[in-house]
ZADO-1210 file (C-alpha; in nm, 4 decimals, padded with zeros to 6 digits):
<atoms>
<atom x="09.9653" y="09.0409" z="12.5931" code="UNK" pos="1"/>
<atom x="10.2732" y="09.0109" z="12.3482" code="UNK" pos="2"/>
<atom x="10.3670" y="08.6708" z="12.5475" code="UNK" pos="3"/>
<atom x="10.0049" y="08.5631" z="12.5667" code="UNK" pos="4"/>
<atom x="09.9975" y="08.5849" z="12.2191" code="UNK" pos="5"/>
<atom x="10.3097" y="08.3836" z="12.1590" code="UNK" pos="6"/>
<atom x="10.1369" y="08.1390" z="12.4309" code="UNK" pos="7"/>
<atom x="09.8257" y="08.0988" z="12.1935" code="UNK" pos="8"/>
<atom x="09.9956" y="08.0656" z="11.8772" code="UNK" pos="9"/>
<atom x="10.2012" y="07.7821" z="12.0189" code="UNK" pos="10"/>
<atom x="09.9027" y="07.6068" z="12.1651" code="UNK" pos="11"/>
<atom x="09.7448" y="07.6445" z="11.8218" code="UNK" pos="12"/>
<atom x="10.0277" y="07.4816" z="11.6729" code="UNK" pos="13"/>
<atom x="10.0206" y="07.1755" z="11.9167" code="UNK" pos="14"/>
<atom x="09.6482" y="07.1432" z="11.8534" code="UNK" pos="15"/>
<atom x="09.7154" y="07.1153" z="11.4833" code="UNK" pos="16"/>
<atom x="10.0381" y="06.9045" z="11.5318" code="UNK" pos="17"/>
<atom x="09.8281" y="06.5967" z="11.3943" code="UNK" pos="18"/>
<atom x="09.8073" y="06.7535" z="11.0606" code="UNK" pos="19"/>
<atom x="10.1079" y="06.7334" z="10.8774" code="UNK" pos="20"/>
<atom x="10.2036" y="07.0562" z="10.6938" code="UNK" pos="21"/>
<atom x="10.2611" y="07.0408" z="10.3301" code="UNK" pos="22"/>
<atom x="10.6559" y="07.0864" z="10.2490" code="UNK" pos="23"/>
<atom x="10.5845" y="07.2657" z="09.9362" code="UNK" pos="24"/>
<atom x="10.4283" y="07.5581" z="10.1432" code="UNK" pos="25"/>
<atom x="10.6286" y="07.8139" z="10.3060" code="UNK" pos="26"/>
<atom x="10.4445" y="07.9948" z="10.5690" code="UNK" pos="27"/>
<atom x="10.5875" y="08.3568" z="10.7107" code="UNK" pos="28"/>
<atom x="10.4384" y="08.5523" z="10.9944" code="UNK" pos="29"/>
<atom x="10.3721" y="08.9324" z="10.9435" code="UNK" pos="30"/>
<atom x="10.3137" y="09.1553" z="11.2087" code="UNK" pos="31"/>
<atom x="10.1959" y="09.5086" z="11.2228" code="UNK" pos="32"/>
<atom x="10.0726" y="09.7798" z="11.5226" code="UNK" pos="33"/>
<atom x="09.7580" y="09.8316" z="11.3477" code="UNK" pos="34"/>
<atom x="09.4043" y="09.6802" z="11.3015" code="UNK" pos="35"/>
<atom x="09.3249" y="09.5776" z="10.9720" code="UNK" pos="36"/>
<atom x="09.0932" y="09.8242" z="10.8814" code="UNK" pos="37"/>
<atom x="09.3474" y="10.1072" z="10.8928" code="UNK" pos="38"/>
<atom x="09.5437" y="10.2334" z="10.5232" code="UNK" pos="39"/>
<atom x="09.8582" y="10.0604" z="10.6248" code="UNK" pos="40"/>
<atom x="09.7193" y="09.7466" z="10.6457" code="UNK" pos="41"/>
<atom x="09.4959" y="09.7557" z="10.4008" code="UNK" pos="42"/>
<atom x="09.8060" y="09.7951" z="10.1524" code="UNK" pos="43"/>
<atom x="09.9486" y="09.5463" z="10.3447" code="UNK" pos="44"/>
<atom x="09.6727" y="09.2977" z="10.2770" code="UNK" pos="45"/>
<atom x="09.7009" y="09.3521" z="09.9038" code="UNK" pos="46"/>
<atom x="10.0669" y="09.2585" z="09.9252" code="UNK" pos="47"/>
<atom x="10.0145" y="08.9438" z="10.1368" code="UNK" pos="48"/>
<atom x="09.7233" y="08.8442" z="09.8095" code="UNK" pos="49"/>
<atom x="09.9701" y="08.9368" z="09.5546" code="UNK" pos="50"/>
<atom x="10.2579" y="08.7273" z="09.7357" code="UNK" pos="51"/>
<atom x="10.0229" y="08.4065" z="09.7742" code="UNK" pos="52"/>
<atom x="09.9168" y="08.4763" z="09.3969" code="UNK" pos="53"/>
<atom x="10.2380" y="08.4995" z="09.3013" code="UNK" pos="54"/>
<atom x="10.3684" y="08.1893" z="09.4747" code="UNK" pos="55"/>
<atom x="10.0559" y="07.9951" z="09.3301" code="UNK" pos="56"/>
<atom x="10.0128" y="07.8752" z="09.6975" code="UNK" pos="57"/>
<atom x="10.4017" y="07.8116" z="09.7808" code="UNK" pos="58"/>
<atom x="10.3711" y="08.1171" z="10.0253" code="UNK" pos="59"/>
<atom x="10.1121" y="08.1765" z="10.2860" code="UNK" pos="60"/>
<atom x="10.1385" y="08.5008" z="10.4979" code="UNK" pos="61"/>
<atom x="09.9725" y="08.4339" z="10.8669" code="UNK" pos="62"/>
<atom x="09.8887" y="08.8229" z="10.9912" code="UNK" pos="63"/>
<atom x="09.8783" y="08.9529" z="11.3628" code="UNK" pos="64"/>
<atom x="09.7575" y="09.2611" z="11.3589" code="UNK" pos="65"/>
<atom x="09.6766" y="09.5444" z="11.6075" code="UNK" pos="66"/>
<atom x="10.0262" y="09.5040" z="11.8535" code="UNK" pos="67"/>
<atom x="10.0224" y="09.1636" z="11.8852" code="UNK" pos="68"/>
<atom x="10.3559" y="09.0734" z="11.8828" code="UNK" pos="69"/>
<atom x="10.4905" y="09.4527" z="11.7478" code="UNK" pos="70"/>
<atom x="10.5629" y="09.7749" z="11.9382" code="UNK" pos="71"/>
<atom x="10.6690" y="10.0692" z="11.7517" code="UNK" pos="72"/>
<atom x="10.9967" y="10.1789" z="11.9592" code="UNK" pos="73"/>
<atom x="11.1388" y="09.8006" z="11.9453" code="UNK" pos="74"/>
<atom x="10.9878" y="09.6920" z="11.6161" code="UNK" pos="75"/>
<atom x="11.3536" y="09.6824" z="11.4372" code="UNK" pos="76"/>
<atom x="11.5003" y="09.4740" z="11.7047" code="UNK" pos="77"/>
<atom x="11.2190" y="09.2339" z="11.7074" code="UNK" pos="78"/>
<atom x="11.1923" y="09.1272" z="11.3639" code="UNK" pos="79"/>
<atom x="11.5650" y="09.0951" z="11.3887" code="UNK" pos="80"/>
<atom x="11.5266" y="08.8388" z="11.6469" code="UNK" pos="81"/>
<atom x="11.2305" y="08.6582" z="11.4574" code="UNK" pos="82"/>
<atom x="10.9366" y="08.7858" z="11.6784" code="UNK" pos="83"/>
<atom x="10.7637" y="08.7298" z="11.3532" code="UNK" pos="84"/>
<atom x="10.9085" y="08.6300" z="11.0231" code="UNK" pos="85"/>
<atom x="10.8179" y="08.9873" z="10.8349" code="UNK" pos="86"/>
<atom x="10.6511" y="09.3176" z="11.0056" code="UNK" pos="87"/>
<atom x="10.5592" y="09.6851" z="11.0137" code="UNK" pos="88"/>
<atom x="10.9206" y="09.8826" z="11.1271" code="UNK" pos="89"/>
<atom x="10.9426" y="10.2061" z="11.2506" code="UNK" pos="90"/>
<atom x="11.3276" y="10.3343" z="11.2305" code="UNK" pos="91"/>
<atom x="11.1736" y="10.6613" z="11.3085" code="UNK" pos="92"/>
<atom x="11.0550" y="10.5897" z="11.6544" code="UNK" pos="93"/>
<atom x="11.3229" y="10.3223" z="11.7421" code="UNK" pos="94"/>
<atom x="11.5383" y="10.4062" z="12.0391" code="UNK" pos="95"/>
<atom x="11.8485" y="10.3690" z="11.9367" code="UNK" pos="96"/>
<atom x="12.0905" y="10.2314" z="11.6821" code="UNK" pos="97"/>
<atom x="11.9124" y="10.3693" z="11.4070" code="UNK" pos="98"/>
<atom x="12.0593" y="10.7534" z="11.4161" code="UNK" pos="99"/>
<atom x="12.1446" y="10.7595" z="11.0708" code="UNK" pos="100"/>
<atom x="11.7984" y="10.6449" z="10.9565" code="UNK" pos="101"/>
<atom x="11.5871" y="10.8771" z="11.2231" code="UNK" pos="102"/>
<atom x="11.7586" y="11.1865" z="11.1027" code="UNK" pos="103"/>
<atom x="11.7357" y="11.1050" z="10.7249" code="UNK" pos="104"/>
<atom x="11.3676" y="11.1591" z="10.7442" code="UNK" pos="105"/>
<atom x="11.4086" y="11.5652" z="10.8073" code="UNK" pos="106"/>
<atom x="11.6247" y="11.6017" z="10.4963" code="UNK" pos="107"/>
<atom x="11.3428" y="11.6312" z="10.2683" code="UNK" pos="108"/>
<atom x="11.2724" y="11.9955" z="10.2380" code="UNK" pos="109"/>
<atom x="11.0568" y="12.1253" z="09.9292" code="UNK" pos="110"/>
<atom x="11.0166" y="11.7721" z="09.8640" code="UNK" pos="111"/>
<atom x="10.6805" y="11.7376" z="09.6120" code="UNK" pos="112"/>
<atom x="10.5294" y="11.3888" z="09.6448" code="UNK" pos="113"/>
<atom x="10.5295" y="11.0315" z="09.7913" code="UNK" pos="114"/>
<atom x="10.7349" y="10.9275" z="09.4801" code="UNK" pos="115"/>
<atom x="11.0156" y="11.1553" z="09.5252" code="UNK" pos="116"/>
<atom x="11.0283" y="11.0813" z="09.8966" code="UNK" pos="117"/>
<atom x="11.0622" y="10.7059" z="09.8040" code="UNK" pos="118"/>
<atom x="11.2917" y="10.7602" z="09.5183" code="UNK" pos="119"/>
<atom x="11.5180" y="11.0089" z="09.7223" code="UNK" pos="120"/>
<atom x="11.5394" y="10.7585" z="10.0018" code="UNK" pos="121"/>
<atom x="11.6407" y="10.4653" z="09.7995" code="UNK" pos="122"/>
<atom x="11.9112" y="10.6765" z="09.6273" code="UNK" pos="123"/>
<atom x="12.0307" y="10.7496" z="09.9839" code="UNK" pos="124"/>
<atom x="12.0235" y="10.4096" z="10.0872" code="UNK" pos="125"/>
<atom x="12.2330" y="10.3078" z="09.7866" code="UNK" pos="126"/>
<atom x="12.4881" y="10.5812" z="09.8589" code="UNK" pos="127"/>
<atom x="12.5395" y="10.6411" z="10.1998" code="UNK" pos="128"/>
<atom x="12.6532" y="10.2756" z="10.3664" code="UNK" pos="129"/>
<atom x="12.5689" y="10.3836" z="10.7571" code="UNK" pos="130"/>
<atom x="12.2117" y="10.3486" z="10.6069" code="UNK" pos="131"/>
<atom x="12.2423" y="09.9915" z="10.5033" code="UNK" pos="132"/>
<atom x="12.4519" y="09.9169" z="10.8095" code="UNK" pos="133"/>
<atom x="12.1917" y="10.0047" z="11.0316" code="UNK" pos="134"/>
<atom x="11.9644" y="09.7489" z="10.8883" code="UNK" pos="135"/>
<atom x="12.1494" y="09.4962" z="10.9810" code="UNK" pos="136"/>
<atom x="11.9578" y="09.1445" z="11.0594" code="UNK" pos="137"/>
<atom x="11.6773" y="09.3091" z="10.8048" code="UNK" pos="138"/>
<atom x="11.5801" y="09.2648" z="10.4849" code="UNK" pos="139"/>
<atom x="11.3505" y="09.5483" z="10.3492" code="UNK" pos="140"/>
<atom x="11.0388" y="09.4671" z="10.1408" code="UNK" pos="141"/>
<atom x="10.8894" y="09.8084" z="10.1047" code="UNK" pos="142"/>
<atom x="10.9678" y="10.1718" z="10.1660" code="UNK" pos="143"/>
<atom x="10.6972" y="10.3872" z="10.2640" code="UNK" pos="144"/>
<atom x="10.6746" y="10.7782" z="10.2516" code="UNK" pos="145"/>
<atom x="10.3665" y="11.0071" z="10.3468" code="UNK" pos="146"/>
<atom x="10.1366" y="11.2716" z="10.2726" code="UNK" pos="147"/>
<atom x="10.2576" y="11.6320" z="10.3826" code="UNK" pos="148"/>
<atom x="10.1461" y="11.7300" z="10.7391" code="UNK" pos="149"/>
<atom x="09.9767" y="12.0567" z="10.8267" code="UNK" pos="150"/>
<atom x="09.9204" y="12.1724" z="11.1785" code="UNK" pos="151"/>
<atom x="09.5708" y="12.0755" z="11.3723" code="UNK" pos="152"/>
<atom x="09.4328" y="12.2794" z="11.6447" code="UNK" pos="153"/>
<atom x="09.1678" y="12.2346" z="11.8589" code="UNK" pos="154"/>
<atom x="09.0458" y="12.5672" z="11.9675" code="UNK" pos="155"/>
<atom x="09.2740" y="12.8166" z="11.7921" code="UNK" pos="156"/>
<atom x="09.3246" y="12.8617" z="11.4426" code="UNK" pos="157"/>
<atom x="09.6361" y="12.9041" z="11.3172" code="UNK" pos="158"/>
<atom x="09.6384" y="13.2136" z="10.9998" code="UNK" pos="159"/>
<atom x="09.9715" y="13.2944" z="11.0505" code="UNK" pos="160"/>
<atom x="10.3424" y="13.1381" z="11.1921" code="UNK" pos="161"/>
<atom x="10.2757" y="13.4015" z="11.4679" code="UNK" pos="162"/>
<atom x="09.9706" y="13.2276" z="11.6122" code="UNK" pos="163"/>
<atom x="10.2008" y="12.9358" z="11.7150" code="UNK" pos="164"/>
<atom x="10.3433" y="13.1336" z="11.9784" code="UNK" pos="165"/>
<atom x="10.2606" y="12.9336" z="12.3304" code="UNK" pos="166"/>
<atom x="10.0560" y="12.6659" z="12.1751" code="UNK" pos="167"/>
<atom x="10.1663" y="12.2736" z="12.3462" code="UNK" pos="168"/>
<atom x="10.2116" y="12.1297" z="11.9687" code="UNK" pos="169"/>
<atom x="10.2699" y="11.7187" z="11.9330" code="UNK" pos="170"/>
<atom x="10.5331" y="11.7322" z="11.6858" code="UNK" pos="171"/>
<atom x="10.8157" y="11.4702" z="11.5441" code="UNK" pos="172"/>
<atom x="11.1485" y="11.4956" z="11.6646" code="UNK" pos="173"/>
<atom x="11.2381" y="11.6758" z="11.3298" code="UNK" pos="174"/>
<atom x="11.0094" y="11.9517" z="11.4142" code="UNK" pos="175"/>
<atom x="11.0995" y="12.0291" z="11.7496" code="UNK" pos="176"/>
<atom x="11.3326" y="12.2964" z="11.6799" code="UNK" pos="177"/>
<atom x="11.1581" y="12.4997" z="11.4242" code="UNK" pos="178"/>
<atom x="10.8234" y="12.5114" z="11.6701" code="UNK" pos="179"/>
<atom x="11.0500" y="12.6249" z="11.9589" code="UNK" pos="180"/>
<atom x="11.1850" y="12.9164" z="11.7321" code="UNK" pos="181"/>
<atom x="10.8143" y="13.0331" z="11.6475" code="UNK" pos="182"/>
<atom x="10.7502" y="13.0617" z="11.9917" code="UNK" pos="183"/>
<atom x="10.5063" y="12.7312" z="12.0698" code="UNK" pos="184"/>
<atom x="10.6018" y="12.4485" z="12.2928" code="UNK" pos="185"/>
<atom x="10.6618" y="12.1341" z="12.1091" code="UNK" pos="186"/>
<atom x="10.5436" y="11.7975" z="12.2943" code="UNK" pos="187"/>
<atom x="10.6922" y="11.4233" z="12.2050" code="UNK" pos="188"/>
<atom x="10.4387" y="11.1971" z="12.2814" code="UNK" pos="189"/>
<atom x="10.2838" y="10.8520" z="12.0939" code="UNK" pos="190"/>
<atom x="10.0462" y="10.9405" z="11.8107" code="UNK" pos="191"/>
<atom x="09.8123" y="10.6893" z="12.0085" code="UNK" pos="192"/>
<atom x="09.8261" y="10.9353" z="12.2793" code="UNK" pos="193"/>
<atom x="09.6740" y="11.2363" z="12.1216" code="UNK" pos="194"/>
<atom x="09.3330" y="11.1425" z="12.0581" code="UNK" pos="195"/>
<atom x="09.2656" y="11.2119" z="12.4683" code="UNK" pos="196"/>
<atom x="09.5373" y="11.4875" z="12.4756" code="UNK" pos="197"/>
<atom x="09.3557" y="11.6843" z="12.2457" code="UNK" pos="198"/>
<atom x="09.0234" y="11.6318" z="12.4274" code="UNK" pos="199"/>
<atom x="09.1349" y="11.7277" z="12.7567" code="UNK" pos="200"/>
<atom x="09.3640" y="12.0057" z="12.6248" code="UNK" pos="201"/>
<atom x="09.6643" y="11.8578" z="12.7482" code="UNK" pos="202"/>
<atom x="09.8049" y="12.0154" z="12.3796" code="UNK" pos="203"/>
<atom x="09.6355" y="12.2398" z="12.1867" code="UNK" pos="204"/>
<atom x="09.6950" y="12.0893" z="11.8898" code="UNK" pos="205"/>
<atom x="09.9370" y="11.8436" z="11.6482" code="UNK" pos="206"/>
<atom x="10.1488" y="11.8151" z="11.3214" code="UNK" pos="207"/>
<atom x="09.9428" y="11.5631" z="11.1168" code="UNK" pos="208"/>
<atom x="09.8209" y="11.5039" z="10.7596" code="UNK" pos="209"/>
<atom x="09.4724" y="11.5517" z="10.7030" code="UNK" pos="210"/>
<atom x="09.4108" y="11.1591" z="10.7261" code="UNK" pos="211"/>
<atom x="09.4178" y="11.1500" z="11.0636" code="UNK" pos="212"/>
<atom x="09.0801" y="11.3648" z="11.1005" code="UNK" pos="213"/>
<atom x="08.9230" y="11.0198" z="11.0254" code="UNK" pos="214"/>
<atom x="09.1679" y="10.7313" z="11.0824" code="UNK" pos="215"/>
<atom x="09.2716" y="10.8598" z="11.3961" code="UNK" pos="216"/>
<atom x="08.9486" y="11.0489" z="11.4918" code="UNK" pos="217"/>
<atom x="09.1011" y="11.3849" z="11.5208" code="UNK" pos="218"/>
<atom x="08.8118" y="11.5396" z="11.3851" code="UNK" pos="219"/>
<atom x="08.6382" y="11.4883" z="11.7117" code="UNK" pos="220"/>
<atom x="08.8426" y="11.6881" z="11.9291" code="UNK" pos="221"/>
<atom x="09.0014" y="11.9585" z="11.7408" code="UNK" pos="222"/>
<atom x="08.8767" y="12.2042" z="11.4811" code="UNK" pos="223"/>
<atom x="09.1075" y="12.3855" z="11.2603" code="UNK" pos="224"/>
<atom x="09.3397" y="12.2388" z="10.9681" code="UNK" pos="225"/>
<atom x="09.6430" y="12.4838" z="10.9167" code="UNK" pos="226"/>
<atom x="09.7312" y="12.3707" z="10.5280" code="UNK" pos="227"/>
<atom x="10.1171" y="12.4714" z="10.6188" code="UNK" pos="228"/>
<atom x="10.2844" y="12.1864" z="10.4389" code="UNK" pos="229"/>
<atom x="10.5648" y="12.0297" z="10.6570" code="UNK" pos="230"/>
<atom x="10.8080" y="11.8303" z="10.4601" code="UNK" pos="231"/>
<atom x="10.9041" y="11.4645" z="10.5805" code="UNK" pos="232"/>
<atom x="11.0628" y="11.2071" z="10.4128" code="UNK" pos="233"/>
<atom x="11.0752" y="10.8059" z="10.3488" code="UNK" pos="234"/>
<atom x="11.1725" y="10.5373" z="10.5227" code="UNK" pos="235"/>
<atom x="11.2085" y="10.1520" z="10.5508" code="UNK" pos="236"/>
<atom x="10.8513" y="10.0456" z="10.6398" code="UNK" pos="237"/>
<atom x="10.7953" y="09.6465" z="10.5817" code="UNK" pos="238"/>
<atom x="11.1279" y="09.4147" z="10.6441" code="UNK" pos="239"/>
<atom x="11.1720" y="09.0397" z="10.6913" code="UNK" pos="240"/>
<atom x="11.4203" y="08.8461" z="10.9333" code="UNK" pos="241"/>
<atom x="11.7367" y="08.8470" z="10.7319" code="UNK" pos="242"/>
<atom x="11.7756" y="08.4841" z="10.8874" code="UNK" pos="243"/>
<atom x="11.4769" y="08.3830" z="10.7124" code="UNK" pos="244"/>
<atom x="11.5359" y="08.5540" z="10.4250" code="UNK" pos="245"/>
<atom x="11.8091" y="08.3848" z="10.3807" code="UNK" pos="246"/>
<atom x="11.6858" y="08.0439" z="10.4416" code="UNK" pos="247"/>
<atom x="11.4444" y="08.0710" z="10.1317" code="UNK" pos="248"/>
<atom x="11.4558" y="07.8945" z="09.8125" code="UNK" pos="249"/>
<atom x="11.6136" y="08.1283" z="09.5605" code="UNK" pos="250"/>
<atom x="11.2751" y="08.1523" z="09.3425" code="UNK" pos="251"/>
<atom x="11.0840" y="08.2393" z="09.6624" code="UNK" pos="252"/>
<atom x="11.3555" y="08.5040" z="09.7174" code="UNK" pos="253"/>
<atom x="11.2761" y="08.6366" z="09.3608" code="UNK" pos="254"/>
<atom x="10.9128" y="08.6545" z="09.4228" code="UNK" pos="255"/>
<atom x="10.9186" y="08.8574" z="09.7351" code="UNK" pos="256"/>
<atom x="11.2024" y="09.0616" z="09.5594" code="UNK" pos="257"/>
<atom x="10.9216" y="09.1261" z="09.3277" code="UNK" pos="258"/>
<atom x="10.6471" y="09.2316" z="09.5397" code="UNK" pos="259"/>
<atom x="10.8358" y="09.5398" z="09.6511" code="UNK" pos="260"/>
<atom x="10.6896" y="09.7798" z="09.3865" code="UNK" pos="261"/>
<atom x="10.3440" y="09.5784" z="09.4711" code="UNK" pos="262"/>
<atom x="10.3850" y="09.6728" z="09.8496" code="UNK" pos="263"/>
<atom x="10.5104" y="10.0402" z="09.7985" code="UNK" pos="264"/>
<atom x="10.2507" y="10.1456" z="09.4849" code="UNK" pos="265"/>
<atom x="09.9431" y="09.9852" z="09.7063" code="UNK" pos="266"/>
<atom x="10.0709" y="10.2392" z="10.0286" code="UNK" pos="267"/>
<atom x="10.1211" y="10.5083" z="09.7854" code="UNK" pos="268"/>
<atom x="09.7819" y="10.4486" z="09.6547" code="UNK" pos="269"/>
<atom x="09.6469" y="10.3882" z="10.0586" code="UNK" pos="270"/>
<atom x="09.7904" y="10.6878" z="10.1579" code="UNK" pos="271"/>
<atom x="09.7042" y="10.8974" z="09.9213" code="UNK" pos="272"/>
<atom x="09.3139" y="10.7590" z="09.9519" code="UNK" pos="273"/>
<atom x="09.3148" y="10.8075" z="10.3055" code="UNK" pos="274"/>
<atom x="09.4524" y="11.1955" z="10.2656" code="UNK" pos="275"/>
<atom x="09.1323" y="11.2370" z="10.0567" code="UNK" pos="276"/>
<atom x="08.8677" y="11.0573" z="10.2678" code="UNK" pos="277"/>
<atom x="09.0320" y="11.2355" z="10.5583" code="UNK" pos="278"/>
<atom x="09.0053" y="11.5778" z="10.3987" code="UNK" pos="279"/>
<atom x="08.6149" y="11.4795" z="10.3484" code="UNK" pos="280"/>
<atom x="08.5247" y="11.3283" z="10.6811" code="UNK" pos="281"/>
<atom x="08.6784" y="11.6973" z="10.7918" code="UNK" pos="282"/>
<atom x="08.4615" y="11.8991" z="10.6433" code="UNK" pos="283"/>
<atom x="08.1380" y="11.6968" z="10.7478" code="UNK" pos="284"/>
<atom x="08.2593" y="11.7370" z="11.0921" code="UNK" pos="285"/>
<atom x="08.2869" y="12.1299" z="11.0350" code="UNK" pos="286"/>
<atom x="08.6859" y="12.1472" z="11.0831" code="UNK" pos="287"/>
<atom x="08.7776" y="12.4643" z="10.9380" code="UNK" pos="288"/>
<atom x="09.0834" y="12.4819" z="10.6336" code="UNK" pos="289"/>
<atom x="09.3130" y="12.7499" z="10.6907" code="UNK" pos="290"/>
<atom x="09.5458" y="12.8552" z="10.4489" code="UNK" pos="291"/>
<atom x="09.8893" y="13.0266" z="10.5632" code="UNK" pos="292"/>
<atom x="10.0479" y="13.2626" z="10.3747" code="UNK" pos="293"/>
<atom x="10.2928" y="13.1784" z="10.0755" code="UNK" pos="294"/>
<atom x="10.5490" y="13.4214" z="10.3030" code="UNK" pos="295"/>
<atom x="10.5056" y="13.2244" z="10.6166" code="UNK" pos="296"/>
<atom x="10.5269" y="12.8767" z="10.3867" code="UNK" pos="297"/>
<atom x="10.8543" y="13.0818" z="10.2788" code="UNK" pos="298"/>
<atom x="10.9884" y="13.1293" z="10.6327" code="UNK" pos="299"/>
<atom x="10.8925" y="12.8108" z="10.7800" code="UNK" pos="300"/>
<atom x="11.0736" y="12.5693" z="10.5182" code="UNK" pos="301"/>
<atom x="11.3665" y="12.8014" z="10.5579" code="UNK" pos="302"/>
<atom x="11.3397" y="12.7238" z="10.9537" code="UNK" pos="303"/>
<atom x="11.3351" y="12.3644" z="10.8355" code="UNK" pos="304"/>
<atom x="11.6158" y="12.3441" z="10.6444" code="UNK" pos="305"/>
<atom x="11.8589" y="12.5663" z="10.8838" code="UNK" pos="306"/>
<atom x="11.7481" y="12.2755" z="11.1455" code="UNK" pos="307"/>
<atom x="11.7885" y="12.0037" z="10.8939" code="UNK" pos="308"/>
<atom x="12.1539" y="12.1037" z="10.8494" code="UNK" pos="309"/>
<atom x="12.2122" y="12.1357" z="11.1801" code="UNK" pos="310"/>
<atom x="12.0568" y="11.7931" z="11.2853" code="UNK" pos="311"/>
<atom x="12.2571" y="11.6649" z="11.0080" code="UNK" pos="312"/>
<atom x="12.5952" y="11.7957" z="11.1405" code="UNK" pos="313"/>
<atom x="12.4989" y="11.6551" z="11.4916" code="UNK" pos="314"/>
<atom x="12.5309" y="11.3470" z="11.4285" code="UNK" pos="315"/>
<atom x="12.8565" y="11.3346" z="11.4060" code="UNK" pos="316"/>
<atom x="12.8684" y="11.2589" z="11.7860" code="UNK" pos="317"/>
<atom x="12.7144" y="10.8972" z="11.7039" code="UNK" pos="318"/>
<atom x="13.0047" y="10.8774" z="11.4754" code="UNK" pos="319"/>
<atom x="12.7726" y="10.9407" z="11.1824" code="UNK" pos="320"/>
<atom x="12.8626" y="11.2410" z="10.8981" code="UNK" pos="321"/>
<atom x="12.5167" y="11.3584" z="10.8358" code="UNK" pos="322"/>
<atom x="12.5891" y="11.6470" z="10.6260" code="UNK" pos="323"/>
<atom x="12.7112" y="11.4651" z="10.3569" code="UNK" pos="324"/>
<atom x="12.3525" y="11.3042" z="10.3691" code="UNK" pos="325"/>
<atom x="12.1384" y="11.5858" z="10.4327" code="UNK" pos="326"/>
<atom x="12.3187" y="11.7420" z="10.0884" code="UNK" pos="327"/>
<atom x="12.2495" y="11.4783" z="09.8744" code="UNK" pos="328"/>
<atom x="11.8915" y="11.4414" z="09.9628" code="UNK" pos="329"/>
<atom x="11.8542" y="11.8393" z="09.8932" code="UNK" pos="330"/>
<atom x="12.0278" y="11.7852" z="09.5376" code="UNK" pos="331"/>
<atom x="11.8371" y="11.4644" z="09.4440" code="UNK" pos="332"/>
<atom x="11.4869" y="11.6908" z="09.5267" code="UNK" pos="333"/>
<atom x="11.6062" y="11.9915" z="09.3389" code="UNK" pos="334"/>
<atom x="11.6896" y="11.7456" z="09.0326" code="UNK" pos="335"/>
<atom x="11.3545" y="11.6432" z="08.9971" code="UNK" pos="336"/>
<atom x="11.1121" y="11.9616" z="09.0530" code="UNK" pos="337"/>
<atom x="10.8232" y="11.8195" z="08.9271" code="UNK" pos="338"/>
<atom x="10.8143" y="11.6052" z="09.2288" code="UNK" pos="339"/>
<atom x="10.8887" y="11.3118" z="09.0499" code="UNK" pos="340"/>
<atom x="11.1591" y="11.0229" z="09.2038" code="UNK" pos="341"/>
<atom x="11.4859" y="11.1523" z="09.1044" code="UNK" pos="342"/>
<atom x="11.7850" y="10.9426" z="08.8888" code="UNK" pos="343"/>
<atom x="12.0252" y="10.7827" z="09.1591" code="UNK" pos="344"/>
<atom x="12.3709" y="10.7718" z="09.0610" code="UNK" pos="345"/>
<atom x="12.5588" y="10.4179" z="09.0040" code="UNK" pos="346"/>
<atom x="12.4895" y="10.1883" z="09.2918" code="UNK" pos="347"/>
<atom x="12.8000" y="09.9476" z="09.4054" code="UNK" pos="348"/>
<atom x="12.7006" y="09.5888" z="09.3618" code="UNK" pos="349"/>
<atom x="12.4441" y="09.4080" z="09.5907" code="UNK" pos="350"/>
<atom x="12.4237" y="09.7755" z="09.7919" code="UNK" pos="351"/>
<atom x="12.0107" y="09.6309" z="09.8530" code="UNK" pos="352"/>
<atom x="12.1283" y="09.3750" z="10.0282" code="UNK" pos="353"/>
<atom x="12.1244" y="09.3544" z="10.4362" code="UNK" pos="354"/>
<atom x="12.4623" y="09.3993" z="10.5847" code="UNK" pos="355"/>
<atom x="12.5682" y="09.0456" z="10.6910" code="UNK" pos="356"/>
</atoms>
């Protein structure tokens, strides 16, 4: 499918060959695995409109939606190799060479907000070179946080952690050890495969935020949402091919650098709104929202912290000293107990640039 799309693009370019391109306009391709109706894509469109307006038409964005060019597990490599100029990247799903980026998402126990997630990540990025090294070949344009997930189940309500025993739950990698400790059977599968798996009873539930009740139609195949707060972190989610970035005129680079805040604010707004819409949609479809006792939340958080520390230590097998990253993430979260973005330690010069 991707190669067919590329051939179609090439054919379109050949057909348009009789029209001389405007030398004052830079066209950038943008690729995403999501359709334009998805909340992530709505934020992307807000960014596109802002960039085109701020550049007075000197930058045009050509979007390619619905996975036409990018995959979830190879998106970083695909952008590095110029499959698209700019794209949605998912280091949390990549199959290799981003071990610290994947693991750090699980170091955010007790985080309070999307703004805090993004702020902590940016502080970690400025402090630990390994995180920057894993982004070689990319210029990051936006960092993304997310709503804290709960546990959505088909037919069995989760009133306490004891109710998880024996259930097959689709889980992010950073939560699998915690679920095993609670007697559940964690399952690793792409989020796109969860709906049919729930519908057929292949799995009993999924760790997911409430926005998925509508955005992924989970309200059609599950009946209970346990409001256990499952911590999660931020990650670099929109990036540009580094060579393409370096080839841009300085003034256009400055416009794109300014667009970072615009993109992150749009993502925050869309993600937050999607959570509210998802909850309302779930209630309309008779999904029961089940509170979890405070003592169970505290126990879950303790297990999460213990597993995060173990994951951080295990990164040494990849030559990464993960323990200081975990410890700094926790220090930053504790430094802003109101859930606001923390103040970062002074950064070394040029830490925001991609490695050469």
